[in-house]
N, C-alpha and C positions, 0 to 999 in steps of 0.2 A: 109342267107339274109332274110333282115326285110320288110316283105311284110304288115307289119301292119304301117297304117298310124299316124301320128302326133296327130288327134283326139282323139283317143280311150286310150293317157295316162291319167293316172291321174294326174292332177294339184298341184303343191306346194303349200300349203298353210301357213302362219303363224297365229296363234290365239295370238292376242294381249290382250283379256280381262283377262287373269289370271294374265297379267303383270302389268295391271293397279291396279289390288288388293294388288300386292305385293309393288308396288310404293306408294300406300296410307297407308298400315302399316309401312312403313320405313318413310316416313314422319311424321307420327302420333309419332313413336317410339322417333325420334331426336327433336320433338316439347316436349313432355315432359321429357325427359330427360335432355334438356336444361332448362328447368324452375327447374329442382331439384338442380342444381348445384348454389353453390354461387358464383355470379361474384364479390363482395364486399370483398373477402379474398385476402390479397397482400402476398405474399409469400418473404421473404427478408432475405437475406444471411448478415448478420452482419459484418462487420470488427472486427479484432483481434487486441487488442493491450497489447504490453509488457510492457508499462509504465502507463497502467491504475493504479489507485488507487483503492483498495477495501473498502467497507463500512462495518463497523463492526454492524452485525448484531445480537440482543440478543431475544431470545424469554423467556416471563414470565409465567408460569402455573398459573393461577388465578382459584380456585376449589370452588363451592358452593355446601354444603352436604344439605341433604333435613332436616336438624335440622336449616337450615341457619346458619352455622358455616363458614365463610370466610377463605381460605387459600392462601397464595402468597408464591410460592416455597416450599410448605410444612411447612410455618410456619405459626399458626394461628392468625388472625388480625379481629380486630373489623370491622364493616362494616363503621363505621364514620373515622376511621383511614387508609381507603382502599386507599384515592388519595396521604396522604403523603408517604404511604409508597411505592406507584408506581412512585412518584416525585423523592424518592431515588436512584430507579434504570435506573430512566430516564438519569441522568448523567454521566453513565457509557456505554451508547452506543451510537451510532449515531441514527439508527435504530432501532425501539424498538418494538416489536410485542407481543401482550397478547395473550394466548392460553385460552379460558373461557371454563371450563369442568363445566358443570350445570347438577345436578340430575334431572333426567324427571321429579318430581314431584314438585318441586319448581316453585313458580308463577313467571310468567313471568315478573312480575313487578321488582322482584328483580334482573333479566336479564337487564333490561334495567336499573338500578341503576349503574351497573358495565360498561355497555355502556357509560352512561353519562360522567362517571369517565374519561373512555378512549379517548371519545371525547375534553372534557375539556383540557386534557393533550397533546391532538394530538399524541395519540398512535392507531397505526393499532389493531383491535380486531379481531381475528377468534373464533368461535364457534364451540368447539370440537365435532364430532358426531361419531357413531358409523355405520359400513355398515350393512345392512341388511341382 
């Protein structure tokens, strides 16, 4: 038989102060995580086609040595004749890309000269580099 009264029993209490701290940290985490993501990226699955036409692509290597010797596909060319040589390649492919290999000691002026020739002929140009 239970002779003790209900007054002496300890009451059940829930402390919510720790819950407030946890909710604050969760809110802070989601705010920071939402600013890190990039909303401007649109992922697309492009359709496939069996009847599509492929465009012929060709790459040409243009090399400039430290002695300022110009090579187009391993054939030495005068800097004055570079435009004519590249024009002869332009008729063979619809989409032409120049891969430019330049020695690191060559002045930037010589690199810009080759870039100007590519821009005049409306040919894409890519500067080749080595990984670190």
